[in-house]
Each structure stands twice: as structure tokens, then as C-alpha cells.
C-alpha positions as CSV (number, residue, x, y, z in Angstrom):
1,M,-28.8,188.3,123.3
2,G,-26.9,191.2,121.8
3,N,-26.0,192.6,124.9
4,G,-25.3,189.5,126.3
5,I,-22.7,188.6,124.1
6,G,-21.1,192.3,124.0
7,I,-20.8,191.7,127.9
8,G,-18.8,188.4,127.5
9,I,-16.9,189.8,124.6
10,Q,-15.7,192.8,126.9
11,D,-15.3,190.2,130.1
12,F,-12.7,188.3,127.7
13,K,-11.1,191.0,126.5
14,S,-10.5,192.1,129.9
15,K,-9.0,188.9,130.9
16,S,-7.0,188.5,128.3
17,R,-5.3,192.0,128.7
18,L,-3.8,190.0,131.5
19,H,-1.5,187.7,129.4
20,H,-1.6,189.6,126.3
21,H,-1.5,193.2,127.7
22,H,0.4,194.2,124.6
23,R,-2.1,193.6,122.2
24,F,-4.5,195.7,121.0
25,I,-8.4,194.5,121.2
26,H,-10.9,196.3,119.0
27,P,-14.0,196.8,120.1
28,L,-16.5,194.3,118.3
29,P,-20.0,195.3,117.3
30,I,-23.1,194.1,119.5
31,V,-24.9,191.6,117.4
32,T,-28.8,192.7,117.5
33,P,-31.6,189.7,117.7
34,L,-32.9,188.5,114.9
35,A,-36.9,188.0,114.0
36,S,-38.7,184.9,116.6
37,N,-39.6,182.4,114.7
38,P,-38.2,178.7,114.5
39,K,-35.9,179.5,111.2
40,T,-34.9,182.9,112.5
41,M,-34.4,181.6,116.2
42,Q,-32.4,178.8,114.8
43,S,-30.2,180.9,112.6
44,S,-30.0,183.2,115.7
45,S,-28.6,180.3,117.5
46,T,-26.2,179.4,114.9
47,L,-24.8,183.0,114.4
48,K,-24.4,183.1,118.0
49,Y,-22.4,180.0,118.0
50,I,-20.0,181.1,115.0
51,V,-19.5,184.5,117.1
52,H,-18.5,183.1,120.1
53,V,-15.8,180.4,118.2
54,S,-14.5,183.7,116.0
55,V,-14.1,185.7,118.9
56,L,-12.7,182.9,120.7
57,L,-10.2,182.5,117.5
58,L,-9.6,186.0,117.6
59,L,-8.5,186.2,121.0
60,C,-6.2,183.1,121.2
61,T,-4.2,183.4,117.5
62,P,-0.9,184.5,118.2
63,L,-0.6,188.2,116.7
64,P,3.0,189.7,115.5
65,S,4.8,191.0,118.4
66,S,8.7,192.3,119.0
67,G,9.4,189.3,120.7
68,S,10.1,187.5,116.8
69,T,11.2,190.6,115.3
70,R,14.8,190.7,114.4
71,I,16.7,193.5,115.6
72,Q,18.2,196.0,113.2
73,H,21.8,195.1,112.3
74,G,23.0,198.5,112.7
75,E,21.3,199.1,115.9
76,A,22.8,196.1,117.3
77,E,26.5,196.9,116.6
78,S,25.7,200.5,118.1
79,L,24.5,198.3,121.4
80,L,27.8,195.8,121.3
81,R,30.3,199.2,120.6
82,W,28.7,200.8,124.0
83,K,28.9,197.5,125.7
84,S,33.0,196.5,124.5
85,T,33.8,200.3,126.5
86,L,32.1,198.7,129.5
87,S,34.5,197.2,132.4
88,A,33.7,193.8,133.1
89,P,32.9,192.9,136.9
90,S,31.9,189.0,137.3
91,P,29.5,188.0,136.5
92,T,29.8,189.8,133.0
93,P,26.8,192.4,132.7
94,I,23.9,192.2,129.6
95,P,25.6,188.4,128.8
96,S,22.9,188.0,126.1
97,W,25.0,190.9,124.1
98,S,26.9,189.4,122.0
99,P,28.3,189.6,118.2
100,A,26.1,186.0,117.7
101,S,23.1,187.9,118.8
102,S,23.2,190.2,115.9
103,S,20.7,188.4,114.3
104,S,18.7,186.9,116.8
105,A,15.3,187.8,117.9
106,C,14.8,191.1,119.8
107,S,13.6,189.4,122.9
108,T,17.1,187.7,123.0
109,W,18.6,191.0,124.1
110,Q,18.1,191.4,127.8
111,G,16.6,195.0,128.5
112,V,15.5,195.5,125.1
113,T,12.3,196.3,123.5
114,C,11.9,196.7,119.9
115,D,9.2,197.8,117.4
116,A,7.6,196.0,115.0
117,A,10.5,197.0,112.3
118,G,13.1,196.0,114.4
119,H,14.1,199.1,115.5
120,V,15.2,199.6,119.3
121,A,11.8,201.5,121.1
122,E,13.1,200.6,124.8
123,L,16.7,200.1,126.4
124,N,15.6,199.0,130.3
125,L,18.7,198.0,132.4
126,P,17.9,199.0,135.7
127,G,20.2,197.7,138.4
128,A,22.4,195.8,135.5
129,G,25.8,195.8,137.0
130,L,27.1,198.0,134.5
131,H,30.3,199.8,134.9
132,G,31.2,203.0,132.6
133,T,30.4,206.1,130.8
134,L,27.9,207.2,128.2
135,A,30.6,208.1,125.6
136,A,30.4,205.1,123.4
137,L,26.2,204.7,123.5
138,D,25.3,206.6,120.0
139,L,21.9,207.6,120.8
140,A,21.4,209.0,117.5
141,A,21.3,205.6,116.0
142,F,18.1,204.6,117.3
143,P,15.7,206.7,116.2
144,A,12.6,205.2,117.1
145,L,13.5,205.0,121.0
146,A,10.9,205.8,123.2
147,R,12.5,204.8,126.7
148,L,15.6,204.6,128.4
149,D,16.0,203.7,131.6
150,L,19.6,203.0,133.1
151,R,18.9,203.4,136.3
152,R,20.5,202.0,139.8
153,N,24.0,201.1,137.8
154,S,27.9,202.6,138.1
155,I,27.7,204.6,135.0
156,T,30.4,207.4,136.5
157,A,31.0,210.0,133.3
158,V,28.9,211.9,130.7
159,A,30.9,212.6,127.9
160,A,30.2,216.1,126.1
161,G,27.7,215.4,123.7
162,A,26.9,211.8,124.5
163,A,23.4,212.1,125.8
164,A,23.3,215.1,123.3
165,N,23.3,213.5,120.2
166,V,19.4,212.0,121.4
167,S,17.7,212.9,118.3
168,S,14.6,210.6,118.7
169,S,11.4,212.6,118.9
170,N,9.8,209.8,120.0
171,L,12.0,209.4,123.4
172,T,9.4,210.0,126.5
173,Y,11.2,208.3,129.5
174,L,14.9,209.3,130.6
175,D,15.9,207.7,133.8
176,L,19.5,208.0,134.6
177,S,19.6,208.2,138.2
178,Q,21.4,206.7,141.1
179,N,24.6,206.0,139.1
180,G,27.2,208.7,139.8
181,L,27.2,210.5,136.9
182,S,29.8,213.6,137.3
183,G,30.4,216.4,134.9
184,H,27.9,219.6,134.1
185,I,24.3,218.5,133.8
186,L,24.5,220.3,130.3
187,D,26.7,217.4,129.6
188,A,24.0,214.7,130.6
189,L,20.7,216.3,128.6
190,P,20.5,216.6,124.8
191,S,21.6,219.9,123.2
192,S,18.2,220.5,121.6
193,P,15.3,219.8,124.2
194,A,12.9,221.4,121.8
195,A,13.6,218.2,119.2
196,L,12.4,215.6,122.6
197,H,8.8,217.4,122.5
198,E,7.4,214.2,123.5
199,L,9.5,213.7,126.5
200,S,7.3,213.7,129.7
201,Y,9.9,211.8,132.5
202,L,13.1,213.2,133.3
203,N,15.2,211.8,136.4
204,M,18.6,212.3,137.2
205,S,18.1,211.8,140.7
206,F,21.2,210.6,142.8
207,N,24.3,211.6,141.1
208,G,27.3,214.2,141.0
209,L,25.8,216.8,138.4
210,Y,27.0,220.6,138.8
211,G,25.5,223.4,137.2
212,T,22.1,225.2,136.9
213,I,19.0,223.7,136.1
214,P,18.7,224.5,132.3
215,R,16.4,227.1,131.1
216,S,16.0,225.3,127.6
217,L,14.2,222.8,129.3
218,A,11.0,224.6,129.4
219,A,11.0,223.3,125.9
220,M,9.7,219.8,127.0
221,R,5.8,221.1,127.4
222,K,4.5,217.9,128.0
223,M,7.0,217.2,131.2
224,T,5.2,215.6,134.0
225,V,8.1,214.3,136.4
226,F,11.2,216.2,136.7
227,D,13.8,215.3,139.3
228,V,17.3,216.3,139.8
229,S,17.4,215.9,143.4
230,R,20.9,214.8,145.3
231,N,23.1,216.5,142.6
232,K,25.3,219.5,143.5
233,L,23.2,221.8,141.3
234,N,23.3,225.4,142.3
235,G,21.3,228.7,140.5
236,A,17.9,230.3,140.7
237,T,15.3,227.8,139.4
238,P,14.1,229.4,135.8
239,P,10.3,230.2,135.7
240,D,10.2,229.5,132.4
241,L,9.6,226.1,133.4
242,F,6.3,226.2,135.6
243,Q,5.0,228.3,133.1
244,N,5.1,225.9,130.3
245,W,4.7,222.7,132.0
246,T,1.2,222.5,132.6
247,E,1.4,218.6,132.7
248,L,3.8,218.7,136.0
249,T,2.8,216.6,138.7
250,Q,6.4,216.1,140.5
251,F,8.7,218.4,141.0
252,R,11.4,217.0,143.3
253,V,14.9,219.4,143.5
254,Q,15.9,218.3,147.0
255,N,19.5,218.2,148.4
256,N,21.3,220.5,145.6
257,S,22.4,224.1,146.3
258,I,19.5,226.1,144.4
259,A,19.7,229.8,145.5
260,G,17.0,232.5,144.8
261,S,13.2,232.4,145.6
262,I,10.3,230.1,144.9
263,P,9.0,231.5,141.6
264,P,5.4,232.6,141.5
265,A,5.1,231.1,138.3
266,I,4.6,228.3,140.0
267,G,1.0,228.9,140.7
268,N,0.6,227.6,136.4
269,A,1.4,224.1,137.3
270,T,-1.9,223.4,138.7
271,K,-1.4,219.3,138.5
272,L,1.4,219.4,140.7
273,Q,1.2,216.8,143.4
274,I,4.6,216.6,144.4
275,L,6.9,219.2,145.2
276,R,10.3,219.1,147.2
277,F,12.8,222.0,147.5
278,S,14.1,220.9,150.8
279,R,17.9,221.3,151.5
280,N,19.0,223.9,149.1
281,Q,19.8,227.5,149.8
282,L,16.0,229.5,149.2
283,T,15.5,232.7,150.7
284,G,12.4,234.8,150.5
285,E,8.6,234.4,150.8
286,I,6.4,231.1,149.7
287,P,4.4,233.0,147.1
288,D,0.5,233.2,147.3
289,E,0.0,231.4,144.1
290,I,1.3,228.3,145.7
291,G,-2.3,228.3,147.0
292,N,-3.6,227.3,142.9
293,L,-1.7,224.0,143.3
294,A,-5.2,221.8,144.4
295,S,-3.5,218.7,143.3
296,L,-0.8,219.0,145.6
297,Q,-0.1,216.5,147.7
298,G,3.2,216.7,149.3
299,L,5.1,220.0,149.9
300,D,8.5,219.8,151.2
301,L,10.3,223.2,151.6
302,S,12.5,221.9,154.8
303,Q,15.7,222.6,155.5
304,N,16.4,226.2,153.8
305,F,16.1,229.9,154.3
306,L,12.6,230.7,153.5
307,T,11.1,233.7,155.7
308,G,8.1,235.2,156.4
309,P,4.4,233.6,157.3
310,I,2.8,230.9,155.7
311,P,0.7,232.2,153.0
312,H,-3.4,232.0,153.9
313,S,-3.6,230.5,150.2
314,V,-2.5,226.9,151.4
315,G,-6.3,226.4,152.5
316,N,-6.4,225.7,149.2
317,L,-4.7,222.9,149.4
318,T,-7.0,220.4,150.5
319,V,-5.8,217.1,149.5
320,L,-2.2,218.0,151.1
321,V,-0.9,215.0,153.0
322,V,2.7,216.2,153.9
323,M,3.5,219.3,154.9
324,G,7.7,219.9,155.7
325,L,8.5,223.2,156.5
326,Y,11.5,222.4,159.0
327,S,14.5,224.5,159.5
328,N,13.5,227.8,157.9
329,C,13.4,231.1,159.5
330,F,9.2,231.3,159.1
331,T,7.4,233.7,161.6
332,G,4.3,234.6,163.0
333,M,1.2,232.2,163.6
334,I,0.0,229.2,162.5
335,P,-2.5,230.5,159.8
336,P,-6.4,229.2,160.4
337,E,-6.8,228.3,156.9
338,I,-4.2,225.2,157.6
339,F,-6.7,223.6,159.8
340,N,-8.8,223.1,156.7
341,L,-6.4,220.3,155.5
342,T,-8.1,217.4,156.7
343,E,-5.7,215.3,154.8
344,L,-2.6,216.1,156.5
345,R,-0.6,213.2,157.7
346,V,2.5,214.8,158.5
347,M,2.7,218.5,160.1
348,D,6.7,219.5,160.2
349,L,6.6,223.2,161.6
350,G,9.7,222.8,163.7
351,A,12.9,224.6,164.0
352,N,11.3,228.5,162.8
353,R,10.4,231.2,164.4
354,F,6.3,230.4,164.9
355,E,5.2,232.1,168.2
356,G,1.6,232.6,169.5
357,E,-0.9,229.9,170.8
358,V,-1.6,226.7,169.1
359,P,-5.1,227.1,168.4
360,A,-7.7,224.6,169.2
361,A,-8.5,224.0,165.4
362,I,-5.9,221.9,165.5
363,S,-8.3,219.2,166.4
364,S,-9.9,219.0,162.9
365,L,-6.5,217.5,161.4
366,K,-8.2,214.0,162.3
367,N,-5.4,211.8,160.0
368,L,-2.3,213.3,161.6
369,Y,-0.1,210.5,162.1
370,A,3.1,212.9,163.1
371,L,3.3,216.8,164.5
372,D,6.2,218.7,165.1
373,L,6.1,222.1,166.2
374,S,9.6,221.8,168.5
375,N,11.9,224.6,168.4
376,N,9.4,227.3,168.0
377,M,8.0,230.0,170.0
378,F,4.7,228.7,171.0
379,R,2.8,229.2,174.0
380,G,-0.1,229.1,176.4
381,T,-1.1,225.6,177.2
382,I,-0.9,222.5,175.1
383,P,-4.7,222.3,173.2
384,S,-6.0,219.1,174.6
385,D,-7.6,217.5,171.6
386,L,-5.2,216.9,169.1
387,G,-7.6,215.7,166.3
388,S,-6.2,212.7,165.3
389,R,-6.0,209.7,167.3
390,Q,-3.3,207.6,165.5
391,L,-0.6,210.2,165.9
392,L,2.8,208.2,165.9
393,S,4.5,210.9,166.6
394,I,4.2,214.1,168.9
395,A,7.6,217.0,169.0
396,L,6.8,220.0,170.8
397,A,9.9,220.5,172.5
398,N,11.9,223.7,173.4
399,N,9.0,226.1,173.1
400,S,7.0,227.9,176.3
401,F,4.0,226.0,176.6
402,L,2.7,225.8,180.3
403,G,0.3,224.1,182.2
404,E,0.0,220.3,183.1
405,F,0.5,217.4,180.9
406,P,-2.5,216.8,178.7
407,V,-3.6,213.4,179.9
408,S,-5.6,213.0,176.5
409,F,-2.1,212.3,175.0
410,C,-2.5,208.9,176.4
411,Q,-5.2,208.4,174.3
412,Q,-2.8,207.7,171.3
413,D,-2.9,204.2,171.3
414,S,-0.1,204.2,168.2
415,L,2.5,206.8,169.7
416,E,6.0,205.7,169.5
417,I,7.3,209.2,169.9
418,L,6.6,211.5,172.4
419,D,9.1,214.8,172.9
420,M,7.8,217.6,175.1
421,S,11.2,218.8,176.8
422,E,12.0,222.3,177.1
423,N,9.0,224.1,178.1
424,Q,7.5,224.9,181.2
425,L,5.2,221.9,182.2
426,H,4.7,221.2,185.6
427,G,2.5,218.3,187.7
428,G,3.5,215.0,187.9
429,V,4.2,212.8,185.0
430,P,1.0,210.8,184.3
431,T,0.8,207.1,185.1
432,C,-1.0,206.5,182.0
433,L,2.3,207.4,179.8
434,W,3.6,203.7,181.1
435,H,0.7,201.9,179.6
436,L,1.5,203.1,175.9
437,Q,1.8,199.9,173.9
438,D,3.8,201.4,171.2
439,L,5.7,204.3,172.8
440,V,9.8,203.8,172.4
441,F,10.9,207.3,173.0
442,M,9.7,209.6,175.3
443,D,11.2,212.8,176.4
444,L,10.0,215.0,178.8
445,S,13.4,216.7,180.6
446,Q,13.7,220.3,181.3
447,N,10.3,221.3,182.4
448,A,8.8,221.6,186.2
449,F,7.6,218.1,186.3
450,S,7.4,217.2,190.2
451,G,6.7,214.3,192.7
452,N,7.1,210.6,192.5
453,V,7.1,208.7,188.9
454,S,4.4,206.0,189.4
455,M,5.7,202.9,191.6
456,S,3.6,200.1,189.8
457,A,5.8,198.0,187.6
458,H,4.2,197.1,184.1
459,S,5.6,194.4,181.7
460,N,6.5,194.1,178.2
461,S,7.1,198.2,177.9
462,P,8.4,198.8,174.4
463,L,10.1,201.7,175.8
464,E,14.2,202.3,174.7
465,S,14.7,205.8,175.8
466,V,13.2,207.8,178.5
467,H,14.6,211.5,179.7
468,L,13.2,212.6,182.4
469,E,16.4,214.9,183.7
470,D,16.0,218.5,184.8
471,N,12.9,218.3,186.5
472,S,12.1,218.1,190.3
473,L,11.1,214.9,190.3
474,T,11.6,212.9,193.6
475,G,11.1,209.3,195.5
476,E,12.9,206.4,195.3
477,Y,14.1,204.8,191.9
478,P,10.9,204.1,189.7
479,L,9.6,200.8,189.7
480,V,7.7,201.3,186.8
481,L,10.9,200.8,184.9
482,K,11.2,197.5,185.9
483,G,9.0,196.7,183.2
484,C,11.2,198.6,180.2
485,K,13.1,195.3,179.2
486,R,14.3,197.1,176.0
487,L,15.5,200.2,177.7
488,T,19.0,201.2,176.1
489,I,19.0,204.9,177.2
490,L,17.8,206.1,180.5
491,D,18.4,210.0,181.8
492,L,16.7,210.7,185.4
493,G,19.8,213.6,186.2
494,G,19.0,217.0,187.7
495,N,16.3,215.3,189.9
496,Q,15.6,214.6,193.5
497,F,15.9,210.7,193.5
498,S,17.0,209.0,196.4
499,G,17.4,205.5,198.0
500,T,19.6,202.7,196.4
501,I,19.9,201.5,192.4
502,P,18.0,198.1,192.3
503,S,19.6,195.0,191.4
504,W,17.1,194.8,188.3
505,I,18.6,197.8,186.7
506,G,18.5,198.1,182.9
507,D,20.9,199.2,180.2
508,S,22.4,202.6,180.2
509,N,21.7,204.7,183.2
510,P,23.5,207.9,183.7
511,F,22.1,208.9,187.0
512,I,23.6,212.4,187.5
513,R,23.4,214.8,190.5
514,N,20.6,212.5,192.2
515,R,20.9,211.1,195.7
516,L,21.2,207.4,194.8
517,S,22.7,205.5,197.8
518,G,24.0,202.1,198.5
519,G,26.2,199.9,196.3
520,I,26.6,199.3,192.8
521,P,24.7,196.5,191.8
522,K,26.5,193.1,191.0
523,E,24.0,192.4,188.0
524,I,25.4,195.5,186.4
525,G,28.0,193.1,184.9
526,N,25.3,191.4,182.9
527,L,24.6,193.9,180.7
528,K,26.9,193.0,177.9
529,I,26.1,195.5,175.5
530,L,26.5,198.6,177.6
531,E,28.4,201.7,176.5
532,S,28.4,204.1,178.9
533,L,27.9,203.9,182.7
534,D,27.6,207.7,184.1
535,V,26.3,207.1,188.1
536,S,28.7,210.2,189.1
537,W,27.3,212.6,191.8
538,N,25.2,210.8,194.3
539,E,25.9,209.3,197.5
540,L,26.9,205.3,196.4
541,S,29.1,203.6,198.8
542,G,31.0,200.1,199.0
543,S,33.5,198.7,196.6
544,I,33.0,198.2,193.0
545,P,31.5,195.3,192.0
546,S,34.7,193.0,190.2
547,N,32.2,191.9,187.1
548,I,31.7,195.3,185.9
549,T,34.7,194.1,183.7
550,N,32.1,191.8,182.1
551,L,31.2,195.1,180.0
552,L,33.3,194.5,176.9
553,S,31.6,197.4,174.9
554,L,31.9,200.2,177.6
555,S,33.7,202.8,176.3
556,S,32.6,205.6,178.9
557,L,32.1,205.6,182.6
558,N,31.8,207.7,185.4
559,L,31.9,206.8,189.1
560,S,33.1,210.1,190.2
561,N,32.1,212.2,193.6
562,N,30.7,209.3,195.3
563,H,31.7,207.6,198.2
564,L,32.8,203.9,196.9
565,S,35.7,202.3,198.4
566,G,38.4,199.4,197.7
567,E,40.1,198.4,194.9
568,I,39.3,199.3,191.1
569,P,38.8,196.0,189.4
570,S,41.4,195.9,186.4
571,G,40.5,193.8,183.4
572,Y,39.2,193.4,179.8
573,Q,37.2,196.4,178.6
574,L,38.7,198.5,181.7
575,R,42.1,198.7,180.7
576,T,41.4,201.1,178.0
577,L,39.6,203.7,180.9
578,T,43.2,205.2,182.2
579,D,41.4,208.5,183.0
580,P,41.5,208.7,186.9
581,T,39.1,211.4,186.6
582,I,36.4,208.9,185.9
583,Y,36.8,207.7,189.8
584,G,37.7,211.1,191.3
585,N,37.0,212.1,194.7
586,N,36.0,208.9,196.3
587,F,38.1,208.7,198.9
588,G,38.6,205.2,199.7
589,L,39.1,203.8,196.1
590,C,42.6,203.0,194.8
591,G,44.7,201.3,192.8
592,F,45.2,201.6,189.0
593,P,44.8,204.5,187.1
594,L,44.7,206.3,190.7
595,N,47.9,207.3,192.3
596,I,47.0,205.4,195.3
597,V,48.4,202.2,196.6
598,C,46.0,199.7,197.9
599,P,47.1,198.0,201.0
600,N,47.7,194.9,199.1
601,G,50.5,196.7,196.8
602,S,48.3,197.2,193.5
603,N,50.4,199.6,191.3
604,S,48.9,202.8,190.1
605,T,49.9,205.6,188.7
606,L,49.7,209.6,189.0
607,A,46.5,211.5,190.0
608,L,45.1,213.7,188.2
609,I,42.4,215.5,190.3
610,R,42.0,219.2,189.4
611,G,40.5,222.2,190.5
612,S,37.5,222.9,192.8
613,R,34.3,220.7,192.9
614,D,32.7,223.6,190.8
615,N,35.2,223.3,188.1
616,Q,35.0,219.2,188.1
617,E,30.6,219.5,188.0
618,L,31.2,221.5,185.0
619,E,34.2,219.4,183.1
620,I,32.3,216.2,184.0
621,L,28.9,217.2,182.6
622,G,30.5,218.7,179.8
623,W,32.0,215.2,179.6
624,Y,29.2,213.4,179.7
625,Y,27.0,215.3,177.5
626,S,30.0,214.7,174.5
627,V,30.1,210.8,175.4
628,L,26.3,210.6,175.0
629,A,26.1,212.8,171.7
630,G,29.4,211.1,170.1
631,A,29.5,207.7,171.5
632,V,26.7,205.6,169.4
633,F,25.5,206.2,165.9
634,G,22.5,205.0,164.4
635,F,19.6,205.4,166.7
636,W,16.7,205.2,163.9
637,L,17.9,204.7,159.7
638,W,16.1,207.8,157.6
639,I,13.4,207.0,155.5
640,G,11.9,207.6,154.3
641,T,9.4,208.3,153.0
642,L,6.2,209.7,153.3
643,L,6.1,209.8,157.0
644,L,10.1,209.7,157.7
645,F,10.7,213.6,158.2
646,K,10.2,213.4,162.4
647,P,11.2,210.3,163.9
648,W,14.5,210.2,162.3
649,R,15.6,213.4,162.9
650,I,14.7,213.5,166.3
651,A,16.4,210.7,167.2
652,I,19.7,211.3,164.9
653,F,20.1,215.4,165.7
654,R,18.8,215.3,169.3
655,Y,19.6,212.0,171.2
656,I,21.7,209.5,169.1
657,D,20.7,206.9,170.8
658,H,21.5,203.1,170.7
659,I,18.6,202.0,168.8
660,Q,18.2,200.6,165.8
661,K,14.6,200.7,164.7
662,K,12.5,202.3,162.0
663,I,9.6,204.1,162.7
664,M,7.1,204.4,159.7
């Protein structure tokens, strides 16, 4: 019986916490069963009833809370003085802070939590629309302050000594992130960090603070989260931080100008889970002590100047989920110990100087979502088994991989990004690629692929960007692309395609230097959002369809070096395209902007066809690639977050297509 009562009480306490989480319920003693005789049993039943009723009364009776406690008058005055210095956008921020509230309950003050004595214990005003500075916020007036959260406001300056007045030894949480704070970081921190021995959370990210990370912060020995990312900090990272911060779980200093090396003392922070040094100016090698961080889940050292090999000790990071080493100067081969990291979701080794073959042991990484080995010096064949069957992104571009396309990649049912450009792959383009239901970006350019591209049409393909240029592909325009209703960028240039342009042509199609013949289909005028059209260096003939003037978004056009004839259409967007080289080497064309009068007497301008055919080829190609790189912005939106590294970077820095889609 006693145990039954005990369980019932415990369950009720758990439910009660959902509604009264601020209340602390002391555990009650378990009732011991009494002797088994009628009177005793009756007394026992009565006692059980009394116990149940008593427990219910205890749990349901309101206890004193800060909600009914009046805020201390002096602290209320300090808050009002600070508010009076803030600018007053519409609507006025924190309207509940007013002189009339000085004697009101603490609960009526927005963002303010008090202790039982009415002292301000927490000040939580994230995203409250505050505009001003911290100069008038006298933090010394709040001796019980434990939590200060002013993130996502417009507090644009830290007056020297403002935060330095923090004298509360109770302060555990300080968040001034995403404000636009300017000034030296020392002005934004307490002058005596040692006094804040309870501080465990410090976030000043997304501001404009400059200076070096103060060594004195090492005195805050309970630090668990430290985030000063996206500021203007420089100098080296004090090793004392890692020596003293043994409870540290997150260290975020990305997007600064921090120099020097990664301190070997980092091995002391054995509870570290997130380490982000990306986009700084770090030099030197990754210390072997990195292997001591057995709890590490996220490691991002990308976009620095780190050198040397990856230390073998990384094999100890058995719970690592994200490894971001992109854009450094790392050398050597992939250490075999990496393939012990079976929890990896993202492995980004792109833009380094790694070499050798990719070991078949990569098949042990069964949980990968994103793999980037691009822009290195890897050679040999690509392993047929990459382990994971849930890859979203595969980037192997700009290496020296040999052999045929691994057909096993077609088993990646979730694949969205595939970049194998600039290698030495040969053979045909596998038909199965066109069946991948999530593939939106495919780049197989600058290889040695040959033969016809699949001529069977597939419907509802999600492909938005296809790059097959600079291979040895032959045959007619690939019918398989008819099903790519979302296609925005298509580059088949530098191949040996022949035949006519089909009437079902999709969006932006730069057919540079092929053997396409026939006329430009009138359906081209249906592509209202087309921004770039290049069909130069083909064998197109006939007139330019008049409805090409319907392309109201067209900013780049190249029809040169064909056999087109007739009058150049005029009107709308074409009026802005006045460069005569757009139509160069089409000896049957006339009209504006060429200096060739049509039989009907159309006006013309001075022709500007210069140089030899070879020089024109270089000029046109240069023009084309500059337009492709600069015409459209926003192919993908970075994100992100855990798996954010590759899809956005590939698209933004390499292709800049007209796709505005987020890949997770």
C-alpha cells in the first residue's frame, strides 16, 4: 500500500510541474502498511484518505511567488531611467515600464522576474524593439541579477564601464547578441570577471566588437557556452580559457580575424561539444590534443590557413556529427581513423591539398548526408560504395578521379546535389541519373563522357540546373530534358550535339559551340523569366522569332556566329541590348543595332565587328562566363545550420544560378 501511495504522489508531482514548474515539491515519505486487523485496517483506510486529501491540498494551494511580489523601488527607478534614454519607435517598447508601475507587482513589468524579496533576478527582453545604448543601465543596482538577455535588439553602443558595473555574483547568463554593438570588447564585459564566478553562458555574437579575447575571462571557471562569433575580433586565443573552462560545451568564435594557432590546451575542455573557428586567420596544425574531446559533435575549422595533415587522434571523436575543414591548406592523405567516426553526417574536406586515393573504408560512414572532397588532388577511381544511402550532397569536383561514373550513385534516392566536374571520368552518362526524384543540381562538366545522353523522356524531374559542358557527348538534343519542367540553367556547350532545337525547349540554354541547326523555335517567347540566352557558334538559320521581344527579363543575349537572316526584332527588352556583337557573323541579319539597312529601310547603327574569328571566340566566351557568374544572385539561401555547408557554398561560389531553394 505504501508503495502504491508513493507512486501516486510521484506521478501527481510530475503532472503538477507542467503547470507550476516554479514550485518545488518536497518528496513525501512513503506510508508504511499497518497491522491487518479490522480496526487497524479501518484506521489504515482513514489514514490513506487523509494522506491523499492532504497531498491534494498541499499541491493545489498557491504558494508565494514572484508574480505577486512588488519590485524594489530603487531597482524600478533604475529600469525607468534606462528606458528614458531609449529612442521611441512605434510602437513604444516595453510599455508596461512606467512610473505608475513602480509600486506594482513584478509580474506587470515586461521581461522582469523578481525573487521573493522583490529584487530583479532576471531581465529577459529578446527582440523587444529596444533602440539605444547600455550607458544608462546601471547593472550594479541589481545585486540579485542572475540572467540578462537583451539579444535581437538595436543596442548599438556599449559605453565604457556600463557592463563593467555588474557586481552580481549571481549572474549566470549574459546574452547581448544580435544588436550591432560597437566598441572594444573590454567595454562590453565586466571589469572584474573574477567576481562573476557563477557566469556560465556568455553570448555577444553578431555585433561589431573589436579587440582581442581577454585573457581575464579565464577566471569564469563555470563557463559552458562562449559565443563571440561574427564580430571584428583579432589576436590569438588565450590558452588559459581552455585550461580553466573544464565545463565548456560550446566555443564559437567564427567570422572574426582571430590569428595564431589552436592552443594545445584545448584538450583540457573534455566536455566540449561544439567547436567553431571558421572564417578566421588561424595558422599552424591541428593539435593532437583535439583527440581528447570525446564529446565533440561539431568541428568547424573551415576557411582558415591551417596546414599539415589531419591528426590520427581524430579517430577518438566517435560522436562527431559535422567535420568542416573546407578551404585550408591541409595536406596528406585521409587518415584511416576518420572512418571510425560512424556518426558523421557532414564531412567537408573541400578546397585543400589532400591527395591519394579515397579508401574503400569510406563505406563505413553509414550516416553521411553531405560529402565534399572537391578541389583537392585525389586520384584513382571513386569508391562504388560511399556507405550512406541517404546522401543529400556529393561534391567530388576538381580532382583527378578516373574511370566510369559509379552507377551505384543512382541508389542515392535522396540525392539533391551532385558535382563531379573537372575530373577525368569517361564512358556514358548513366540513364539512371534522370530517375533520381530529388536531384536538383547536376554537374558532370569538364570530363571525358561520351556517347548519347538518354533519349527517353521522364516526367516531373526536379532538376533545376544541369551542366554537361566540355565533354564529348554526341547526338541530338537530349529528349530526357523534356521532363525537366523546373530547369533554369542548362549548359551543353563544348560537346558535339547536332540536330535542331526542339520546340519544347526549357529555360536558359547556353548551347555554345555545338552543331545545332534549324531555326530558333517561336516557343522561346514563352520563357518570361529567362535572363540569359546564348546559342552562339552553332548552325542555326532562318529569322529571329518576333516574340523574342516577350522576354522581359532578358539581360544577356548572344546569337553570334550562326546563319541567321532577316530583320532583328525590336521592342521591349531588346531595346536595351545595343551591343552589335550580339548578332555578329550572321551575314543575313539587318536592322538595329547593326549598321546594315534592311530592304524595308529600317534604321541601323554603326557595326562593331572586330578581330579574327578566334579572337571573337575568346571574347564571346569571356563575356558568356562573366554574365553567367554575375547575372543572377541567390541560387540557394545559407543556412544554415547543421548541414549547411555544401549545397549553399557550391551554388553561391560556383554557379550562381536562378534557383532560390534551400537544401537541408
